[in-house]
matplotlib code that plots the C-alpha trace (Angstrom):
import matplotlib.pyplot as plt

x = [186.8, 183.4, 181.5, 179.1, 181.9, 183.9, 180.8, 180.3, 184.0, 184.0, 180.7, 182.4, 185.5, 186.5, 185.8, 183.2, 179.7, 180.3, 183.5, 181.8, 178.9, 181.3, 183.3, 180.1, 179.1, 182.6, 182.0, 178.5, 178.0, 178.8, 182.1, 181.8, 183.7, 182.0, 181.8, 179.1, 181.3, 184.6, 188.0, 188.5, 192.3, 194.5, 198.1, 200.4, 203.8, 205.4, 208.6, 210.4, 213.7, 215.4, 218.4, 219.0, 219.1, 218.1, 218.5, 214.9, 213.4, 212.1, 212.5, 216.0, 217.8, 221.0, 220.0, 216.5, 216.9, 215.8, 213.4, 211.5, 207.9, 206.7, 209.3, 208.0, 209.2, 210.9, 208.4, 208.2, 207.8, 204.2, 203.6, 201.3, 198.9, 198.3, 198.0, 195.4, 193.4, 193.5, 192.3, 189.6, 188.4, 188.5, 187.5, 185.4, 188.5, 189.3, 193.0, 196.0, 199.3, 202.1, 204.6, 206.0, 208.6, 211.3, 211.8, 208.8, 210.6, 212.6, 209.5, 209.7, 205.9, 205.6, 204.5, 202.2, 200.5, 200.1, 198.5, 196.1, 194.9, 194.5, 192.5, 190.1, 189.6, 191.7, 194.0, 197.5, 200.3, 203.7, 206.4, 210.1, 213.4, 214.5, 217.6, 216.1, 214.2, 216.8, 216.9, 213.1, 212.2, 210.8, 208.7, 207.4, 206.4, 204.7, 202.9, 199.4, 200.7, 198.8, 201.9, 205.3, 206.5, 210.3, 211.6, 214.5, 214.7, 217.1, 217.9, 221.5, 223.8, 224.8, 221.2, 220.3, 223.1, 222.1, 218.5, 219.2, 222.7, 223.3, 226.3, 226.0, 226.6, 223.2, 221.5, 223.0, 221.9, 218.3, 218.5, 219.8, 217.1, 214.3, 215.8, 215.9, 212.5, 210.9, 212.8, 211.6, 208.1, 207.8, 209.3, 207.0, 204.0, 203.4, 200.5, 202.4, 202.8, 206.2, 206.4, 208.9, 208.7, 211.0, 211.1, 210.9, 212.2, 213.4, 216.8, 215.8, 212.4, 214.2, 215.6, 212.2, 213.1, 216.0, 213.6, 211.0, 213.6, 215.0, 211.5, 210.9, 214.3, 213.6, 210.1, 208.2, 204.4, 204.2, 206.2, 205.2, 206.9, 206.3, 206.8, 209.4, 208.0, 209.7, 210.7, 211.7, 215.4, 218.2, 218.4, 215.0, 212.6, 209.6, 211.1, 214.3, 212.9, 209.1, 207.8, 205.2, 202.0, 203.9, 202.3, 205.7, 207.0, 203.7, 203.6, 207.2, 206.5, 203.3, 205.1, 207.8, 205.3, 203.7, 206.5, 205.6, 202.7, 199.5, 200.1, 203.5, 202.1, 199.5, 202.3, 203.4, 201.9, 203.1, 203.8, 201.2, 202.3, 201.9, 200.0, 201.0, 198.5, 195.6, 193.0, 190.8, 192.2, 191.9, 193.3, 190.8, 193.2, 191.5, 188.2, 189.5, 192.5, 193.6, 197.3, 198.7, 202.2, 203.7, 202.8, 199.2, 199.2, 196.9, 197.0, 195.8, 198.4, 201.3, 202.8, 203.8, 202.5, 204.4, 204.4, 201.6, 202.1, 198.9, 196.4, 194.7, 195.2, 193.7, 191.8, 190.0, 186.2, 185.2, 188.9, 187.9, 185.8, 188.0, 189.1, 192.1, 190.2, 187.3, 189.8, 191.7, 188.4, 187.2, 190.4, 190.1, 186.4, 187.2, 187.0, 190.3, 193.8, 194.7, 194.1, 195.9, 199.3, 202.3, 203.4, 199.9, 200.3, 203.1, 201.8, 200.8, 197.9, 196.4, 197.6, 198.1, 197.3, 197.2, 197.7, 195.9]
y = [-58.3, -58.0, -61.0, -61.2, -61.2, -63.7, -66.0, -65.9, -66.6, -69.7, -70.9, -71.0, -72.8, -76.4, -77.2, -79.7, -78.5, -79.0, -77.1, -74.2, -74.2, -74.2, -71.3, -69.3, -70.0, -68.7, -65.5, -64.8, -66.0, -63.8, -64.6, -66.0, -68.2, -71.3, -71.6, -73.4, -74.1, -76.0, -74.5, -73.2, -73.4, -76.2, -75.3, -78.3, -78.3, -80.8, -80.7, -78.6, -79.5, -76.9, -76.5, -73.0, -71.1, -67.6, -64.9, -63.7, -67.2, -67.8, -71.5, -71.9, -68.6, -68.6, -65.1, -65.9, -67.6, -71.3, -70.5, -67.9, -69.1, -68.6, -70.9, -73.9, -77.0, -79.8, -82.3, -85.4, -84.9, -85.2, -88.7, -89.5, -91.5, -88.6, -86.2, -88.3, -88.6, -84.8, -84.2, -86.8, -85.3, -81.6, -82.3, -79.1, -76.9, -75.3, -74.6, -76.5, -74.8, -77.2, -75.1, -75.8, -74.3, -75.7, -76.7, -78.7, -80.3, -82.3, -84.3, -87.6, -87.7, -84.1, -84.9, -87.7, -85.2, -82.6, -85.2, -86.4, -82.9, -81.9, -85.1, -83.9, -80.7, -78.5, -75.8, -76.8, -74.2, -74.5, -72.1, -73.0, -71.4, -72.5, -74.5, -77.8, -76.4, -77.3, -80.9, -81.2, -79.3, -82.3, -83.3, -79.8, -79.2, -82.6, -82.2, -80.9, -77.9, -74.7, -72.7, -72.6, -69.4, -69.2, -66.9, -65.4, -62.5, -60.3, -58.9, -60.0, -62.1, -59.2, -58.2, -61.9, -62.2, -59.1, -60.3, -64.0, -64.2, -67.0, -67.2, -65.4, -68.7, -69.9, -67.0, -67.9, -71.6, -70.3, -67.9, -70.7, -73.0, -70.5, -69.6, -73.2, -73.9, -71.0, -71.9, -75.5, -74.5, -72.4, -75.2, -77.8, -75.5, -76.4, -74.8, -74.5, -70.9, -69.8, -66.9, -65.1, -63.5, -60.7, -59.5, -55.7, -53.8, -50.3, -50.9, -52.2, -50.7, -48.2, -51.1, -52.2, -51.4, -53.8, -56.6, -55.8, -56.0, -59.3, -60.8, -59.6, -60.9, -64.3, -64.3, -65.5, -65.3, -63.1, -61.6, -60.6, -58.0, -59.0, -56.8, -58.0, -60.3, -59.2, -60.8, -58.9, -59.3, -56.9, -56.5, -58.2, -55.9, -54.1, -50.7, -51.6, -53.5, -53.3, -50.9, -48.7, -47.2, -44.0, -42.0, -41.0, -44.6, -46.0, -43.4, -44.1, -47.8, -47.2, -44.7, -47.3, -49.5, -46.6, -46.4, -49.9, -50.7, -52.1, -55.6, -55.5, -53.9, -56.7, -59.2, -57.6, -57.3, -54.5, -55.1, -54.6, -51.9, -52.2, -49.7, -50.4, -47.8, -49.6, -50.3, -52.9, -56.4, -57.4, -60.9, -63.6, -66.5, -68.2, -68.1, -69.6, -71.8, -74.8, -75.9, -79.3, -80.6, -84.1, -85.1, -84.3, -81.0, -78.2, -74.4, -71.6, -69.0, -69.8, -66.3, -65.3, -67.8, -71.0, -73.0, -75.5, -77.2, -77.9, -76.6, -79.9, -82.9, -83.4, -86.5, -84.7, -84.4, -81.0, -79.8, -76.8, -75.4, -76.6, -74.5, -73.1, -71.9, -70.5, -68.6, -67.1, -66.1, -64.5, -62.4, -61.3, -60.4, -58.2, -54.5, -53.9, -55.3, -56.1, -59.8, -60.5, -62.3, -59.9, -60.9, -60.1, -56.4, -56.1, -58.6, -57.4, -59.8, -58.1, -54.5, -54.2, -51.2, -52.0, -49.4, -49.6]
z = [125.3, 126.9, 128.2, 125.3, 122.7, 124.7, 125.0, 121.2, 120.7, 123.0, 121.4, 118.0, 119.3, 118.9, 122.6, 123.7, 124.6, 128.3, 128.1, 126.4, 128.9, 131.8, 130.4, 129.8, 133.5, 134.5, 132.5, 133.6, 137.2, 140.1, 141.9, 145.4, 147.8, 146.5, 142.8, 140.8, 137.8, 137.2, 136.7, 133.2, 133.3, 134.5, 135.4, 135.5, 137.4, 135.0, 137.1, 139.7, 138.1, 135.9, 133.6, 134.9, 138.3, 137.3, 139.9, 139.8, 140.1, 143.6, 143.3, 141.8, 142.5, 144.6, 145.8, 147.2, 150.6, 150.7, 153.6, 151.6, 152.3, 148.7, 147.1, 145.2, 147.1, 145.2, 144.0, 141.9, 138.1, 137.1, 135.7, 132.9, 135.0, 137.4, 134.5, 132.8, 136.1, 136.4, 132.8, 133.2, 136.5, 135.3, 131.7, 131.5, 131.5, 128.2, 128.6, 130.0, 130.8, 131.2, 132.9, 136.4, 138.5, 136.3, 132.7, 131.5, 128.6, 131.2, 131.9, 130.0, 129.6, 128.3, 124.8, 125.9, 128.2, 125.4, 123.2, 125.8, 126.7, 123.1, 122.3, 125.1, 123.1, 125.4, 124.2, 125.4, 125.9, 127.5, 128.7, 128.4, 129.3, 125.8, 126.7, 125.4, 122.4, 119.8, 121.0, 120.8, 117.5, 115.7, 118.8, 119.3, 115.7, 115.3, 118.6, 119.3, 121.2, 120.5, 121.4, 123.1, 124.8, 125.3, 128.0, 126.2, 128.6, 126.7, 123.2, 123.6, 125.9, 128.1, 129.0, 129.5, 132.0, 133.8, 134.1, 134.9, 136.2, 133.8, 131.4, 128.1, 126.3, 127.6, 125.8, 122.4, 122.9, 123.5, 120.6, 118.2, 119.4, 118.7, 115.3, 114.2, 115.6, 113.6, 110.4, 110.6, 111.6, 108.4, 106.2, 107.7, 107.8, 111.4, 113.3, 116.6, 117.6, 118.7, 121.1, 123.2, 126.6, 127.9, 131.5, 131.6, 134.6, 135.5, 134.0, 130.5, 129.5, 127.3, 125.2, 124.0, 120.4, 120.5, 121.8, 119.2, 116.4, 117.7, 117.7, 114.2, 113.0, 114.5, 113.0, 116.0, 116.1, 119.2, 122.0, 125.5, 127.7, 131.3, 134.3, 136.8, 139.5, 142.7, 145.9, 149.1, 148.8, 147.8, 144.0, 143.5, 145.4, 143.9, 144.6, 142.7, 139.7, 139.1, 136.5, 138.3, 136.9, 136.0, 133.2, 131.7, 131.5, 130.3, 127.5, 126.5, 126.2, 124.2, 121.9, 121.3, 119.4, 117.5, 114.9, 113.7, 111.4, 113.0, 111.7, 113.6, 116.7, 117.1, 117.5, 120.8, 124.3, 126.5, 130.2, 132.8, 135.1, 138.9, 141.0, 144.6, 145.8, 144.2, 146.8, 145.1, 144.3, 140.7, 140.6, 139.6, 139.3, 142.3, 140.5, 137.2, 137.7, 139.6, 139.8, 140.4, 141.1, 140.7, 144.3, 143.8, 145.7, 144.5, 144.5, 142.3, 141.5, 139.2, 139.3, 142.9, 145.4, 144.4, 147.6, 147.3, 150.7, 152.6, 150.1, 149.4, 147.0, 143.6, 144.7, 147.5, 147.2, 145.8, 145.9, 143.7, 146.6, 149.5, 152.5, 150.7, 147.7, 149.7, 151.9, 148.9, 147.2, 150.4, 150.6, 147.0, 147.3, 150.3, 149.6, 151.5, 151.0, 154.6, 154.2, 150.9, 150.9, 150.7, 147.2, 145.8, 146.6, 144.0, 141.4, 138.0, 137.9, 141.0, 140.9, 137.2, 135.0, 131.3, 128.5, 125.3]

ax = plt.figure().add_subplot(projection="3d")
ax.plot(x, y, z, "-o")
ax.set_aspect("equal")
plt.show()
């Protein structure tokens, strides 16, 4: 969507006038180390606790060494008072992602936070591993969530186990929770969008039809196919797992959707392929998003650079333009890639190639 169309869209939204103006400034102003607009997205680490320990997760995996520098350190759960302070301070943001490096539904204040952000005219989304969905169906559907995306990560238990290392029984618990959530959403005519996400890698991309059929059978509103996020360890490296910007693979993935009618195709988002030879850096997260954990630490990226130690505190004056943010923006405005952190060189947000 070009800037003019996006400006029109935001102007017609339910956001406040200051939120709309801030977003338009984000769209239109040149990007620099110091920004003259507020963040448009708030990313909330609701908790670092999790009900799973998936192999590919840099925070909870038993495969990734604990001294890996990009692992999210254990933090306190975000409490409601801190969340309220963050929303009040950054009230010009249009979107709040309540996610974390764990399972956000473990946070006892989760639904209070959703309600508060929504009352401030923000779009609120969450991302769950699905293990607690069935226990929270009534709360989810009666909440002011715009949408919940469940990481189902497989069209069956066997594929889920390969991807996550978790028991197949966990998959069927997630599947059952999503199925019941969708059924009750329809019966209650709830406006909460229910979505799925699948991790796609070199070993399962040919199974996209099975994933599409599962999504259609469950009746979810949308499904995302997400490229594998690597870490430099055996079995998890970019060379082993990440889908490259290979014309044959990209065409095969695109062709997989073509057999479905357009109204079905619109409910799926294909993965972003990684071009490790790309010279220019494309990531703009450091220009749009600020991330907070339960101890008040700040950062920007919620994809690959999860350690938030030493990047500043949400109470700091002009934290949005502090030394950390200025440094990261300087790196991503550089014409070369010699200064970017190592994970960024294989991240779809930075080296991604989309197919139409």
